DOTORVEX-326928 format. One line per 2 residues: number of its first residue (from 1); their letters; for each residue x, y, z of N, C-alpha, C. Coordinates in steps of 0.001 Angstrom, whole numbers, plus 500000, padded with zeros to 6 digits. Layout:
<rs>
NUM) a) X:Y:Z:X:Y:Z:X:Y:Z | ...
</rs>
This chain:
<rs>
1) ma) 652782:712835:578616:653335:711506:578895:654714:711649:579510 | 654952:710937:580575:656225:711055:581274:657354:710469:580459
3) st) 658504:711122:580544:659706:710571:579931:660347:709632:580922 | 660513:708371:580522:660970:707354:581454:662179:706619:580912
5) tt) 663192:706494:581727:664353:705685:581397:664525:704656:582486 | 664823:703444:582101:665006:702376:583074:666407:701824:582982
7) ta) 667077:701716:584124:668403:701132:584165:668353:699889:585027 | 668823:698774:584493:668854:697519:585246:670290:697071:585394
9) tg) 670566:696367:586492:671891:695801:586702:671775:694294:586736 | 672478:693628:585850:672415:692176:585776:673287:691546:586829
11) gs) 673284:690229:586867:674050:689512:587867:675527:689809:587778 | 676029:690199:586595:677438:690510:586444:677755:691924:586846
13) gt) 676705:692734:587117:676914:694130:587480:677047:695022:586277 | 676789:694528:585065:676912:695324:583851:675629:696069:583583
15) pt) 675658:697440:583527:674436:698190:583311:673918:698021:581887 | 672585:698011:581755:671937:698078:580462:670853:699126:580548
17) sd) 670406:699718:579425:669393:700767:579436:668384:700524:578330 | 667155:700983:578557:666163:701005:577493:665192:702123:577777
19) ea) 664593:702680:576706:663599:703729:576823:662229:703073:576762 | 661435:703284:577799:660103:702677:577826:659054:703750:577696
21) ga) 657959:703467:577006:656860:704421:576895:656262:704685:578238 | 655761:705935:578471:655237:706288:579781:653737:706074:579816
23) gr) 653113:706518:580909:651688:706338:581102:651426:705050:581831 | 650326:705006:582531:650031:703823:583326:649213:702843:582508
25) rr) 649663:701591:582492:648870:700554:581847:648008:699915:582915 | 646752:699790:582614:645810:699307:583612:645481:697832:583417
27) sg) 644189:697528:583430:643783:696141:583303:644151:695597:581929 | 644253:694308:581837:644595:693680:580575:646071:693464:580381
29) ra) 646874:693710:581454:648308:693495:581316:648606:692006:581324 | 649645:691661:580624:650006:690241:580540:650397:689711:581901
31) ll) 649916:688538:582212:650224:687903:583494:651642:687370:583459 | 652429:687778:584456:653781:687230:584557:653689:685936:585354
33) la) 653579:684844:584682:653399:683560:585341:654688:683082:585964 | 654564:682029:586735:655733:681541:587460:656872:681202:586524
35) ag) 656564:680721:585334:657643:680426:584394:658396:681673:584033 | 657658:682806:583894:658323:684072:583634:659167:684485:584808
37) gl) 658673:684147:586029:659444:684477:587218:660775:683767:587222 | 660809:682533:586715:662060:681807:586661:663074:682526:585801
39) al) 662614:683100:584696:663540:683792:583806:664014:685086:584404 | 663119:685765:585143:663476:687064:585699:664339:686950:586939
41) ag) 664191:685840:587667:664833:685757:588975:666336:685826:588886 | 666913:685427:587767:668365:685451:587660:668923:686838:587563
43) am) 668101:687834:587229:668609:689195:587060:668553:689942:588376 | 669673:690471:588817:669720:691309:590015:669467:692751:589570
45) lv) 668291:693266:589897:667809:694491:589299:668291:695806:589976 | 669307:696695:588691:669889:698088:588910:668896:699013:588149
47) ls) 655235:713081:592090:655481:713265:592378:654841:714387:592904 | 650641:721304:593589:650090:721940:594789:650008:720977:595977
49) lp) 650799:720975:596944:650739:720172:598151:649549:720565:598998 | 648858:719667:599631:647700:719954:600452:648111:720488:601809
51) pa) 647165:721021:602574:647476:721483:603923:647955:720322:604770 | 648789:720627:605752:649277:719586:606658:648110:719004:607437
53) gg) 648188:717736:607719:647114:717085:608459:647621:715848:609138 | 646701:714951:609444:647098:713671:610020:647563:713792:611449
55) da) 646658:714116:612367:647032:714302:613762:646836:713034:614577 | 646946:711900:613927:646766:710639:614648:647852:710457:615692
57) dp) 647511:709755:616756:648464:709490:617837:649542:708539:617353 | 650815:708968:617333:651874:708093:616834:652097:706868:617699
59) rr) 651500:706841:618887:651730:705707:619776:650703:704599:619606 | 649752:704757:618681:648790:703704:618421:649082:703067:617070
61) pv) 648499:701896:616786:648713:701251:615495:648266:702141:614347 | 648927:702013:613203:648564:702786:612030:647227:702305:611502
63) gq) 646249:703217:611349:644971:702887:610749:644231:701772:611449 | 643353:701138:610720:642602:700002:611238:642974:698783:610391
65) sp) 644180:698354:610513:644708:697321:609629:644015:695983:609838 | 643599:695327:608732:643044:693978:608853:644106:692967:609238
67) la) 645367:693397:609274:646453:692492:609607:646682:692387:611106 | 646041:693262:611889:646228:693237:613339:645367:692125:613939
69) vp) 645760:690900:613677:645011:689728:614097:645918:688842:614930 | 645363:687863:615665:646229:686974:616433:647291:686348:615523
71) aq) 648521:686442:615947:649623:685936:615134:650792:685638:616044 | 651937:685392:615443:653134:685119:616209:654042:686338:616176
73) eg) 654534:686754:617310:655389:687935:617390:656712:687564:618031 | 657802:687978:617395:659124:687686:617915:659312:686192:618074
75) gd) 659961:685784:619149:660170:684364:619354:659024:683706:620085 | 658001:684476:620448:656894:683962:621237:655780:683494:620312
77) ig) 655731:682205:620038:654717:681675:619145:653347:681816:619795 | 652402:682439:619075:651053:682586:619572:650742:683961:620124
79) av) 651724:684858:620182:651463:686220:620650:650728:687012:619577 | 650276:688210:619912:649540:689053:618980:650494:690010:618284
81) ae) 650417:690052:616961:651274:690950:616185:650844:692397:616375 | 651796:693269:616614:651533:694694:616781:652575:695491:616010
83) pe) 652260:696741:615635:653250:697575:614962:654474:697781:615849 | 655621:697943:615252:656868:698110:615993:656952:699492:616638
85) tc) 657333:699527:617892:657605:700776:618610:659105:700892:618807 | 659675:702037:618464:661127:702211:618524:661586:702521:619947
87) ee) 662704:701941:620327:663264:702172:621657:664209:703370:621671 | 664766:703726:620509:665704:704840:620433:665635:705468:619057
89) gv) 666446:706485:618827:666471:707158:617540:665403:708224:617431 | 665164:708700:616201:664221:709801:615987:662795:709441:616375
91) na) 662471:708154:616362:661119:707715:616712:661066:707023:618069 | 661979:707354:618968:662004:706727:620293:660643:706867:620974
93) gl) 660081:705733:621361:658778:705704:622011:657604:705808:621065 | 657879:705851:619768:656819:706034:618782:656748:704848:617826
95) na) 655621:704769:617124:655451:703808:616049:656547:704028:615006 | 657125:702945:614500:658193:703060:613511:657756:703835:612283
97) at) 656461:703827:611965:655959:704487:610762:655710:705980:610950 | 656165:706554:612050:656024:707993:612286:657030:708756:611435
99) sy) 656588:709853:610812:657445:710598:609893:657325:712101:610149 | 657883:712902:609222:657860:714361:609332:656577:714927:608728
101) rp) 656003:715918:609414:654776:716543:608910:655070:717324:607631 | 654212:717217:606614:654444:717947:605369:654333:719455:605560
103) dg) 655179:720206:604816:655071:721665:604875:655095:722311:603486 | 655408:721549:602436:655357:722085:601081:656462:723069:600760
105) ia) 657543:723090:601539:658656:724020:601298:659760:723295:600549 | 660196:723883:599451:661262:723277:598649:662614:723635:599246
107) gd) 663267:722647:599843:664608:722839:600382:665653:722332:599407 | 666832:722049:599935:667961:721667:599078:667672:720414:598250
109) av) 667083:719407:598858:666856:718149:598132:665825:718327:597020 | 664728:719001:597326:663701:719241:596306:664271:720085:595170
111) er) 665032:721135:595521:665625:721994:594487:666639:721231:593639 | 667355:720315:594257:668319:719506:593506:667618:718722:592399
113) iq) 666499:718125:592727:665749:717344:591747:665170:718248:590671 | 664622:719377:591080:664004:720292:590122:665034:720909:589182
115) er) 666218:721230:589689:667273:721777:588839:667785:720727:587863 | 667861:719484:588313:668269:718394:587434:667220:718137:586371
117) gq) 665959:718326:586724:664872:718080:585786:664499:716619:585645 | 664919:715822:586598:664647:714392:586538:664632:713817:587942
119) li) 663702:712903:588190:663634:712187:589454:664257:710813:589259 | 665198:710453:590141:665873:709161:590054:665344:708278:591191
121) vg) 664759:707142:590842:664047:706322:591815:664497:704868:591732 | 664767:704277:592881:665046:702851:592956:663752:702081:593059
123) vd) 663563:701103:592180:662324:700330:592133:662636:698850:591940 | 661584:698051:591970:661683:696634:591642:661085:696441:590253
125) qn) 661576:695478:589502:660963:695171:588225:660478:693720:588167 | 660446:693075:589324:660047:691673:589374:658909:691383:590336
127) sy) 658317:692393:590986:657245:692159:591952:655897:692351:591268 | 655251:691242:590990:653984:691260:590261:652956:692148:590962
129) rw) 652371:693058:590180:651359:694053:590591:651934:695221:591372 | 653169:695168:591792:653797:696260:592545:654776:697047:591683
131) gy) 655738:696358:591120:656690:696952:590195:657229:695840:589327 | 656759:695748:588096:657171:694655:587224:657073:695106:585769
133) rs) 657702:694345:584903:657720:694707:583492:656494:694153:582782 | 655727:695054:582169:654601:694639:581350:655138:694092:580036
135) le) 654586:692998:579601:655006:692386:578347:654003:692635:577234 | 653149:693632:577416:652109:693921:576430:652207:695370:576005
137) se) 652054:695641:574731:652123:696997:574207:650850:697761:574526 | 650881:699067:574303:649738:699922:574613:648477:699492:573875
139) dg) 648628:699018:572614:647469:698629:571838:647180:697134:571897 | 647923:696417:572771:647678:694996:572943:648479:694108:572023
141) gd) 649283:694702:571125:650079:693912:570201:651424:693540:570780 | 652208:692860:569997:653538:692467:570426:654460:693682:570486
143) ts) 655429:693629:571351:656381:694722:571466:657722:694173:571894 | 658772:694813:571443:660126:694393:571818:660617:695157:573025
145) ts) 659835:696124:573489:660189:696883:574685:659148:696612:575754 | 659473:696922:576978:658529:696725:578071:658641:697878:579039
147) ei) 657601:698099:579789:657520:699218:580715:657316:698707:582124 | 657987:699319:583092:657763:698969:584491:656446:699592:584945
149) vg) 655556:698776:585474:654231:699221:585883:653918:698635:587251 | 652840:699101:587889:652397:698544:589149:651998:699599:590161
151) fd) 651571:699144:591332:651090:700032:592391:652176:701002:592849 | 653374:700497:593086:654483:701381:593485:654819:702376:592387
153) id) 654730:701958:591141:655105:702819:590015:654100:703951:589844 | 652815:703694:590100:651824:704772:590078:652173:705859:591090
155) lv) 652616:705441:592271:653004:706410:593299:654223:707212:592861 | 655189:706541:592257:656374:707250:591746:655951:708351:590783
157) ra) 655042:708052:589866:654619:709050:588878:653913:710229:589543 | 653133:709958:590599:652475:711054:591319:653502:711955:591990
159) ia) 654531:711365:592588:655597:712154:593225:656351:712979:592184 | 656679:712350:591062:657416:713038:590001:656621:714205:589437
161) es) 655330:714039:589232:654496:715117:588717:654427:716289:589682 | 654413:716005:590969:654363:717087:591962:655662:717883:591981
163) ll) 656766:717206:591712:658077:717860:591737:658419:718561:590429 | 658034:717940:589306:658517:718397:588003:657415:718836:587048
165) ge) 656167:718677:587444:655070:719083:586582:654643:717988:585627 | 653790:718369:584682:653251:717408:583729:654356:716813:582863
167) dp) 654197:715553:582524:655164:714843:581686:656562:714869:582292 | 656714:714413:583546:658020:714468:584216:658990:713425:583682
169) si) 660269:713747:583771:661317:712794:583417:661654:711964:584657 | 661583:710638:584515:661854:709726:585629:662897:708714:585191
171) lf) 663936:708568:585985:664918:707509:585759:664659:706412:586775 | 664151:705275:586314:663929:704128:587178:665208:703307:587232
173) ka) 665697:703065:588429:666837:702178:588616:666358:700937:589356 | 666364:699811:588654:665927:698559:589270:667056:698006:590119
175) ip) 666809:697853:591407:667864:697470:592348:667420:696274:593179 | 668363:695422:593575:668010:694277:594418:667677:694712:595839
177) ta) 667003:693834:596550:666543:694142:597907:667664:694638:598811 | 668785:693931:598826:669872:694263:599749:670569:695570:599402
179) qr) 670320:696131:598214:670978:697369:597793:670094:698602:597938 | 668918:698462:598538:668015:699606:598670:668624:700718:599518
181) ep) 669089:700376:600695:669660:701392:601583:670981:701942:601053 | 671920:701102:600602:673161:701638:600035:672926:702593:598871
183) ai) 671942:702311:598030:671662:703190:596897:671212:704575:597362 | 670467:704617:598461:670020:705897:599018:671178:706612:599694
185) es) 671912:705883:600506:673016:706491:601254:674097:707050:600334 | 674349:706383:599216:675387:706832:598287:674922:707950:597375
187) gd) 673622:708216:597325:673110:709255:596437:672844:708761:595026 | 672926:707457:594808:672639:706917:593477:671188:707155:593083
189) vd) 670298:707207:594062:668879:707471:593803:668382:708548:594763 | 667333:709254:594364:666704:710247:595244:665828:709572:596285
191) mv) 665275:708430:595911:664372:707713:596809:664214:706291:596315 | 663700:705443:597188:663351:704071:596821:661866:703878:597077
193) vr) 661152:703442:596056:659730:703100:596179:659635:701652:595734 | 659752:700753:596702:659940:699342:596366:659372:698445:597450
195) sm) 658080:698645:597779:657424:697854:598842:658390:697622:599996 | 658944:698721:600525:659973:698658:601571:659355:698927:602937
197) si) 659471:697958:603822:658881:698093:605153:659643:699096:606000 | 658902:699913:606742:659486:700893:607656:659816:700176:608957
199) tc) 661076:700240:609372:661475:699640:610642:662331:700621:611429 | 662393:700413:612730:663223:701264:613586:664685:701171:613180
201) dr) 665143:699965:612907:666532:699773:612515:666856:700516:611231 | 665987:700461:610238:666245:701144:608968:666235:702660:609123
203) we) 665466:703181:610094:665462:704625:610353:666844:705135:610781 | 667711:704238:611202:669071:704647:611559:669904:704980:610328
205) rv) 669497:704498:609162:670286:704671:607934:669572:705467:606859 | 668253:705389:606809:667481:706131:605817:666255:706743:606489
207) af) 665673:707736:605854:664446:708369:606344:663263:707838:605545 | 662093:707809:606179:660904:707291:605519:659787:708327:605478
209) sa) 658992:708221:604436:657737:708961:604381:656764:708340:605365 | 655581:708937:605470:654493:708285:606193:654124:707010:605439
211) ay) 653399:706132:606092:653025:704854:605479:652090:705064:604290 | 652295:704257:603247:651350:704278:602131:650662:702929:601914
213) fe) 651064:701921:602682:650408:700611:602594:650748:699823:603839 | 649822:698953:604267:650067:698097:605421:650109:696637:605005
215) tg) 650989:695912:605647:651174:694509:605327:651711:693797:606556 | 652196:692575:606398:652808:691826:607484:653509:690614:606915
217) qq) 654461:690089:607642:655189:688915:607178:654302:687677:607316 | 654240:686882:606235:653365:685717:606240:653986:684609:605394
219) ll) 653623:683387:605701:654151:682247:604970:653350:681970:603708 | 654068:681551:602681:653480:681055:601450:653999:679634:601269
221) ap) 653105:678691:601028:653508:677287:600928:652631:676560:599919 | 653102:675466:599386:652267:674667:598494:650988:674222:599187
223) it) 649900:674159:598455:648602:673787:599008:648651:672392:599629 | 649480:671520:599078:649563:670136:599552:650637:669920:600610
225) sg) 651259:671001:601110:652425:670854:601993:652086:670429:603412 | 650878:670719:603874:650532:670454:605266:651041:671515:606222
227) it) 651719:672543:605721:652193:673646:606563:651017:674541:606916 | 650870:674866:608196:649713:675629:608663:650060:677024:609166
229) gv) 651328:677351:609282:651734:678664:609764:653099:678579:610406 | 653484:679635:611103:654763:679635:611815:654539:678884:613119
231) de) 654579:677576:613021:654279:676706:614148:655029:675389:613964 | 654631:674393:614722:655340:673124:614690:655271:672426:613348
233) sl) 654360:672862:612469:654294:672252:611142:655531:672575:610306 | 656388:673477:610786:657628:673811:610091:658786:672923:610522
235) ag) 658559:672016:611445:659624:671120:611897:660160:670318:610718 | 661452:670353:610537:662092:669636:609452:661891:670270:608090
237) rr) 661306:671460:608039:661035:672137:606768:662066:673237:606498 | 662220:673528:605218:663119:674597:604776:662280:675813:604400
239) vc) 662536:676943:605076:661765:678159:604838:662696:679227:604261 | 662313:679781:603137:663165:680736:602421:662754:682177:602732
241) ag) 663739:683065:602806:663517:684496:602975:664599:685246:602219 | 664267:686441:601757:665237:687269:601055:666276:687842:602001
243) de) 667481:688020:601498:668558:688587:602301:668250:690038:602663 | 668629:690453:603864:668427:691831:604341:666943:692204:604351
245) tt) 666086:691285:604748:664647:691549:604804:664114:691352:606217 | 662950:691948:606495:662307:691731:607788:661832:690291:607913
247) al) 661534:689638:606787:661152:688224:606837:662279:687382:607405 | 663497:687634:606955:664648:686884:607459:664843:687150:608946
249) dq) 664693:688392:609375:664805:688729:610798:663785:687946:611619 | 662544:687882:611123:661487:687188:611851:661765:685689:611966
251) lr) 662250:685092:610909:662569:683660:610961:663695:683381:611945 | 664717:684229:611938:665835:684031:612852:665396:684174:614310
253) qr) 664446:685091:614574:663944:685261:615933:663219:684008:616418 | 662631:683256:615492:661835:682095:615859:662602:680776:615819
255) qe) 663825:680816:615352:664547:679560:615158:664819:678845:616481 | 664959:679585:617568:665190:678942:618863:663979:678117:619284
257) rl) 662779:678616:618954:661554:677889:619287:661242:676796:618269 | 661823:676930:617062:661611:675953:615996:662969:675461:615502
259) pd) 663701:674742:616355:665084:674380:616024:665212:673456:614830 | 664156:672732:614493:664224:671820:613355:663892:672505:612038
261) me) 663585:673792:612076:663323:674547:610856:664633:675039:610264 | 664817:674829:608977:666021:675301:608293:665701:676578:607521
263) iv) 666519:677602:607700:666322:678865:606987:667157:678855:605712 | 666504:679123:604602:667159:679231:603302:667156:680704:602902
265) vr) 668313:681237:602550:668422:682663:602208:668675:682816:600717 | 667893:683650:600069:668086:683996:598664:668138:685522:598548
267) dg) 668439:686017:597370:668602:687458:597192:667309:688240:597410 | 666170:687670:597079:664902:688358:597225:663738:687385:597241
269) hl) 662522:687916:597429:661351:687054:597569:661034:686299:596288 | 661309:686872:595107:661072:686159:593868:662024:684976:593729
271) dc) 663272:685171:594164:664223:684062:594160:663745:682942:595088 | 663093:683332:596192:662532:682323:597097:661373:681577:596436
273) lv) 660564:682275:595649:659486:681605:594928:660061:680574:593967 | 661131:680930:593296:661777:679991:592383:662327:678798:593154
275) al) 662955:679065:594315:663466:677977:595145:662341:677040:595556 | 661184:677598:595863:660019:676793:596229:659580:675933:595051
277) ql) 659544:676515:593869:659121:675794:592675:660109:674700:592277 | 661383:674914:592584:662413:673943:592240:662611:672878:593315
279) ge) 661870:672971:594409:662003:672007:595481:663175:672261:596405 | 663761:673469:596327:664877:673824:597197:664413:674435:598510
281) ad) 663123:674677:598652:662523:675193:599885:661116:674630:599982 | 660605:674532:601215:659256:674023:601443:658238:675134:601647
283) al) 658688:676335:601952:657822:677494:602152:658686:678727:602017 | 658039:679868:601870:658780:681134:601888:658021:682117:602758
285) mt) 658770:683047:603348:658149:684119:604112:658483:685440:603451 | 657448:686249:603249:657618:687591:602706:656403:688402:603119
287) ds) 656336:689663:602697:655168:690482:602995:653926:689813:602413 | 652828:689824:603163:651605:689172:602695:651121:689767:601379
289) al) 651360:691067:601168:650951:691712:599921:651712:691143:598734 | 653011:690926:598902:653809:690333:597832:653477:688858:597661
291) aa) 653264:688177:598788:652925:686765:598728:651603:686544:597990 | 650641:687459:598153:649373:687353:597435:649604:687421:595931
293) gh) 650571:688233:595507:650923:688289:594093:651512:686989:593603 | 652343:686372:594445:652907:685076:594078:651799:684033:593911
295) aa) 650834:684035:594845:649735:683084:594764:648896:683317:593510 | 648796:684567:593063:648066:684885:591837:648809:684338:590615
297) qd) 650136:684302:590698:650938:683782:589598:650965:682263:589577 | 650990:681651:590755:651169:680204:590864:650025:679609:591682
299) pt) 649046:678985:591044:647871:678472:591766:648155:677266:592642 | 649394:676763:592639:649709:675607:593490:650121:676020:594890
301) vh) 650247:677329:595161:650660:677810:596479:649586:678708:597071 | 649624:678875:598391:648664:679753:599056:649274:680318:600334
303) lv) 648666:681395:600837:649069:681984:602105:648584:681092:603236 | 649421:680888:604255:649035:680049:605384:649283:680786:606697
305) gd) 648467:680464:607695:648619:681087:609002:648267:682567:608971 | 648569:683246:610056:648336:684678:610169:649629:685435:609911
307) pv) 649540:686704:609543:650752:687520:609483:651416:687562:610859 | 652724:687473:610896:653431:687460:612173:653896:688846:612588
309) tv) 653703:689837:611719:654029:691231:612045:652946:692130:611477 | 652915:693367:611931:652141:694433:611305:653151:695467:610849
311) es) 653277:695648:609560:654283:696540:608996:653654:697532:608027 | 654394:698578:607717:653944:699597:606771:655019:699840:605730
313) yg) 654593:700017:604483:655516:700418:603428:655659:701935:603443 | 656881:702398:603205:657137:703830:603101:658091:704117:601964
315) va) 658103:705368:601508:659087:705822:600526:660357:706146:601300 | 661461:705518:600938:662723:705701:601655:663578:706765:600974
317) mn) 664177:707647:601764:665006:708743:601254:666222:708920:602141 | 667147:709787:601739:668357:710044:602508:668004:710745:603821
319) ld) 668723:710405:604876:668472:711019:606184:668576:712537:606151 | 669439:713063:605274:669636:714512:605206:668549:715224:604405
321) dv) 667743:714478:603661:666755:715096:602768:665392:715247:603440 | 665383:715909:604596:664137:716058:605352:663098:716843:604559
323) dl) 663534:717846:603808:662572:718631:603010:661884:717760:601959 | 662616:716806:601398:662026:715899:600415:661033:714954:601086
325) vr) 661364:714485:602291:660436:713630:603037:659133:714387:603293 | 659243:715639:603739:658039:716442:603990:657234:716641:602700
327) wv) 657936:716869:601598:657271:717063:600303:656496:715799:599911 | 657163:714657:600009:656508:713391:599660:655313:713132:600566
329) ng) 655405:713471:601830:654272:713281:602733:653088:714154:602320 | 653365:715332:601794:652295:716161:601253:651648:715517:600041
331) vl) 652486:714938:599188:651964:714225:598022:651076:713064:598465 | 651517:712324:599478:650748:711185:599964:649390:711618:600520
333) ed) 649349:712758:601215:648065:713228:601735:647095:713539:600595 | 647619:714125:599528:646796:714423:598358:646414:713128:597638
335) yt) 647361:712231:597528:647176:710971:596802:646113:710089:597450 | 646022:710123:598774:645082:709270:599500:643772:709978:599831
337) ag) 643649:711273:599551:642439:712041:599885:641305:711701:598919 | 640096:711710:599437:638937:711509:598577:638277:710157:598695
339) ga) 638740:709345:599668:638093:708055:599900:638118:707172:598671 | 636921:706708:598269:636824:705791:597137:637219:706441:595820
341) ls) 637307:707769:595780:637662:708488:594556:639125:708908:594532 | 639880:708497:595529:641280:708923:595607:642123:708228:594551
343) aw) 643252:708859:594228:644201:708245:593294:644741:706953:593876 | 644957:706919:595197:645412:705696:595857:644427:704565:595620
345) qe) 643119:704851:595812:642111:703817:595652:642015:703344:594206 | 642150:704269:593268:642130:703894:591855:643271:702931:591536
347) sy) 644448:703259:592032:645598:702404:591791:645422:701053:592483 | 644927:701065:593713:644681:699818:594450:643710:698926:593687
349) dd) 642623:699515:593177:641639:698730:592438:642231:698159:591158 | 643078:698935:590511:643695:698484:589264:644664:697329:589473
351) wl) 645471:697421:590523:646596:696509:590653:646434:695427:591712 | 645757:695731:592828:645839:694847:593983:644528:694240:594449
353) ad) 643406:694908:594206:642139:694501:594823:641783:693043:594561 | 642079:692563:593374:641698:691197:593016:642625:690137:593604
355) ym) 643723:690564:594227:644735:689612:594671:644970:689615:596178 | 644468:690630:596881:644698:690721:598308:643703:689854:599076
357) pt) 644159:689194:600168:643253:688348:600940:642171:689141:601663 | 642441:690384:602017:641452:691268:602631:641564:692641:601997
359) rq) 640438:693360:601923:640448:694685:601310:641112:695678:602256 | 641838:696633:601681:642538:697631:602485:642150:699041:602103
361) dp) 642330:699946:603047:642231:701387:602835:643607:701977:603081 | 643883:703182:602583:645191:703776:602866:645366:704029:604347
363) pe) 646558:703788:604876:646794:704007:606308:646788:705491:606671 | 646436:705774:607906:646482:707140:608396:647928:707554:608654
365) pl) 648326:708766:608261:649702:709198:608505:649959:709500:609977 | 651174:709234:610420:651600:709550:611774:652768:710521:611676
367) yr) 652697:711636:612412:653748:712649:612372:654281:712940:613770 | 655552:713204:613824:656176:713485:615125:656281:714982:615413
369) d) 656040:715837:614428:656140:717298:614635:655007:718007:613959
</rs>
């Protein structure tokens, strides 16, 4: 059983700690309903590698994503959403989700973690089914402690086991959306596994693993709202997005075409859900995968329109830790191998299959070397 410590940072910036039992909790976890989301939203929240593979063309879309459907791209309403191609930087001319080929060699970053004997990871504790606190004990009884669980957390444990062996020590640091990159750049965490979209702009500040999930920015709105997508139905409406997110970037790109749309900014997507519930916003935009979780929590809302982007989640690490990026990419190849019997598929079935609008497979890795 993994040794796990969780550190959270409250709105005042005061650290608190608790020891949570390890192991993955599967089906039967307590549902974090929207009322629970209201309580959580106020808190700003403080692993044998396989042979190298994945010779997919980095200039084509990642995998066969069900999200590559007619949608709105940039400021052009009605265009087709496509994966982002970088104009400059390490991925110039390539898909933003292109990463370093795995080699299984322990360099300075990997050795640093192994010598410490603990993996320090930035995560979310408020994203239902991705990274959130279970309110149910192992035997189903009441408990005064809670454990961070979810799809992202399963991946963290696989990475930690590859680096540190059986029963690895993991320090989870729950961090807000806008602090993901600063936490990596400052060395506060070894990596961030927090449903973080890979973008060309972010590659300028942090390095990413190959993609481990595909998603896209999509609207979530009340069923009775009459909102149909990123279109004229947003005229006079307030649309919420988390600060420092690709959702906020997408809304700002479209504001010239939708001048009567008001953008509401909150700290994160859960805060936007609360704003929606309180009547402070008419819709929210976030990753469709996260939005599906919100719809599972609150039956009065639903996904509307098509995704306006095609994006990929990646594990974010320090730009200097290339050996760690390669190591994680090796873990991902092992984690996704085996089709329906893969660890990735097991985790997907446990956490996401019942909540996603379309079924997904793990994306194909793209490598530049």
